[in-house]
C-alpha positions as a Markdown table, in Angstrom:
| # | Residue | x | y | z |
|---|---|---|---|---|
| 1 | Met | 104.0 | 100.5 | 71.3 |
| 2 | Arg | 102.9 | 100.2 | 75.7 |
| 3 | Ser | 99.1 | 97.7 | 74.9 |
| 4 | Thr | 101.2 | 95.5 | 73.0 |
| 5 | Ile | 104.1 | 95.0 | 75.6 |
| 6 | Val | 101.4 | 94.3 | 77.8 |
| 7 | Cys | 99.4 | 91.9 | 75.9 |
| 8 | Ile | 102.2 | 90.0 | 75.6 |
| 9 | Val | 103.5 | 90.2 | 79.8 |
| 10 | Val | 99.0 | 89.5 | 80.7 |
| 11 | Leu | 100.1 | 86.4 | 78.5 |
| 12 | Ala | 102.9 | 85.2 | 79.8 |
| 13 | Cys | 101.7 | 85.9 | 83.2 |
| 14 | Ala | 98.6 | 84.0 | 82.2 |
| 15 | Gly | 100.6 | 80.3 | 81.7 |
| 16 | Ile | 102.7 | 80.7 | 84.6 |
| 17 | Ala | 100.0 | 82.1 | 87.8 |
| 18 | Ala | 99.2 | 79.5 | 90.2 |
| 19 | Cys | 102.6 | 77.5 | 89.6 |
| 20 | Gly | 102.7 | 75.3 | 92.8 |
| 21 | Thr | 101.7 | 71.8 | 94.3 |
| 22 | Thr | 100.4 | 73.2 | 97.8 |
| 23 | Thr | 97.6 | 75.9 | 98.3 |
| 24 | Gly | 99.9 | 78.0 | 99.8 |
| 25 | Ser | 102.4 | 78.3 | 96.8 |
| 26 | Arg | 99.9 | 78.3 | 94.3 |
| 27 | Ser | 98.1 | 81.0 | 96.2 |
| 28 | Ala | 101.5 | 82.7 | 96.2 |
| 29 | Ser | 102.4 | 83.1 | 92.6 |
| 30 | Gly | 99.6 | 84.2 | 91.5 |
| 31 | Ala | 99.6 | 87.1 | 94.0 |
| 32 | Ala | 103.5 | 87.2 | 92.3 |
| 33 | Met | 101.6 | 87.6 | 88.8 |
| 34 | Gly | 98.8 | 89.4 | 89.9 |
| 35 | Ala | 100.5 | 91.5 | 91.3 |
| 36 | Ala | 103.6 | 92.2 | 88.6 |
| 37 | Gly | 100.9 | 92.5 | 85.9 |
| 38 | Gly | 98.2 | 95.6 | 87.9 |
| 39 | Ala | 101.7 | 97.3 | 88.7 |
| 40 | Leu | 101.8 | 97.3 | 84.3 |
| 41 | Ile | 98.7 | 97.9 | 83.4 |
| 42 | Gly | 98.3 | 100.4 | 86.6 |
| 43 | Ser | 101.9 | 102.7 | 85.3 |
| 44 | Met | 100.0 | 103.3 | 82.1 |
| 45 | Ser | 97.7 | 105.3 | 84.5 |
| 46 | Ala | 99.3 | 107.1 | 86.6 |
| 47 | Asn | 99.0 | 104.8 | 89.0 |
| 48 | Ala | 101.4 | 101.4 | 89.7 |
| 49 | Gly | 100.5 | 101.2 | 93.3 |
| 50 | Lys | 97.6 | 100.4 | 93.9 |
| 51 | Gly | 97.1 | 98.1 | 90.2 |
| 52 | Ala | 100.2 | 95.9 | 91.7 |
| 53 | Leu | 97.7 | 95.8 | 95.2 |
| 54 | Ile | 94.7 | 95.0 | 93.0 |
| 55 | Gly | 96.6 | 92.5 | 91.0 |
| 56 | Ala | 97.5 | 91.4 | 93.8 |
| 57 | Gly | 94.8 | 90.2 | 95.7 |
| 58 | Ala | 92.7 | 89.2 | 91.9 |
| 59 | Gly | 96.4 | 87.2 | 91.5 |
| 60 | Ala | 96.4 | 85.0 | 95.7 |
| 61 | Leu | 92.1 | 84.9 | 95.2 |
| 62 | Gly | 92.3 | 83.2 | 91.1 |
| 63 | Gly | 95.6 | 81.2 | 92.7 |
| 64 | Tyr | 93.7 | 80.2 | 95.0 |
| 65 | Leu | 90.5 | 79.4 | 93.6 |
| 66 | Tyr | 92.3 | 77.0 | 90.5 |
| 67 | Asp | 94.6 | 74.7 | 93.7 |
| 68 | Gln | 90.5 | 74.1 | 94.9 |
| 69 | His | 89.6 | 72.9 | 91.4 |
| 70 | Arg | 92.6 | 70.6 | 91.0 |
| 71 | Lys | 91.8 | 69.2 | 94.4 |
| 72 | Gly | 88.2 | 68.8 | 93.3 |
| 73 | Asn | 87.1 | 70.8 | 95.8 |
| 74 | Ile | 85.2 | 73.0 | 93.9 |
| 75 | Asp | 83.3 | 72.1 | 90.2 |
């Protein structure tokens, strides 16, 4: 049951991650989605805080890279 919920949340986060039109908004939305997903996955191993921090960092980086790709700065 938990793995099903995790899969649904991860897919939902991936679908709306990096929404926005500016670098800041894409990075922020990526960080928010990453933190939510990281907290959910981290809670399964009794470490939601660490999961949220790791997820936020990965999400912010992902949002920034997506923004740079959309702007044509990264191939």
